[in-house]
C-alpha positions in Angstrom: 124.2 71.0 143.8 121.2 71.9 141.7 119.2 69.4 140.3 117.9 69.0 136.6 114.9 69.9 135.5 113.4 67.2 133.3 110.6 69.3 131.4 111.1 72.1 129.3 109.5 74.7 131.2 109.3 77.0 127.8 106.8 74.1 126.2 103.3 75.8 126.6 104.7 79.6 126.0 103.6 80.6 122.2 105.9 81.9 120.2 104.7 85.9 118.9 103.1 85.8 115.8 104.4 88.3 113.4 102.0 89.6 110.7 103.6 89.1 107.1 102.8 92.7 105.1 102.5 92.2 101.4 104.7 94.0 99.1 103.8 97.3 98.1 103.2 97.8 94.6 102.9 100.8 92.0 100.0 102.4 90.5 99.6 102.2 86.7 100.2 106.0 86.7 103.6 105.1 88.9 104.5 103.0 86.6 103.8 104.8 83.2 105.6 108.1 84.7 108.2 105.7 85.5 108.8 104.7 81.6 109.1 108.4 80.5 112.6 108.8 82.6 114.7 107.1 80.3 115.8 109.6 77.3 115.0 106.9 74.5 117.1 109.0 72.0 120.6 107.6 73.6 121.4 104.1 74.0 122.1 104.2 78.0 118.1 105.7 78.3 117.2 102.6 75.7 119.0 100.5 77.6 117.4 101.8 81.0 113.6 101.5 79.8 114.1 98.1 78.3 115.6 97.0 82.0 112.0 98.6 83.5 109.8 96.9 81.2 111.4 93.9 82.3 111.3 94.1 85.3 107.7 95.4 85.1 106.2 92.7 82.8 108.3 89.8 84.1 107.8 90.4 87.8 111.4 90.3 88.7 113.2 91.3 91.2 116.2 93.8 90.9 118.9 91.4 91.8 117.5 88.5 89.6 117.6 91.5 86.3 121.1 92.0 87.4 122.0 88.3 87.4 120.7 87.5 83.9 122.7 86.9 81.2 122.0 87.7 77.1 121.5 83.4 76.9 119.0 83.5 79.5 116.5 86.1 77.5 114.5 84.5 74.7 113.4 87.2 72.8 111.7 85.1 69.7 109.9 83.1 72.1 108.8 85.9 74.6 110.5 84.2 77.7 113.2 84.2 80.0 115.4 82.6 82.7 116.6 83.7 85.7 117.6 82.7 88.9 115.5 84.0 92.0 115.2 83.7 95.6 117.1 80.8 97.2 119.4 80.0 93.9 116.3 78.7 92.2 115.8 78.5 88.4 112.6 79.8 87.0 111.3 80.5 83.5 108.9 82.6 83.0 106.5 84.7 79.9 107.7 88.2 79.6 107.5 91.3 77.7 111.2 90.3 76.4 110.6 90.7 72.7 109.4 94.4 72.7 111.8 95.7 75.5 115.0 93.9 73.5 114.4 94.9 70.1 113.5 98.8 71.0 116.7 98.9 73.0 118.6 97.4 70.5 120.4 94.8 72.5 119.7 91.8 71.1 
């Protein structure tokens, strides 16, 4: 019968270190180009433009934007509440007043 070892032989082995890369971001020119894409003469275009402005101004993830409810947006105060990563509720300042006013969604 085999004998059991009493010490962990992997105790001195180091785990590989993975470098966490920073997320890529858009340049000012790319953001301006993105904001000109929706057709602001249509209701859908206004909605899309408001969503893009809100994503950019509040620094939201797309999943956070999709999870927003009308009650989470406070345009007069310029703030919103959203559920972020890990199901954490966060509040933040944003450019919500202009985006919601221009789109006509509120």
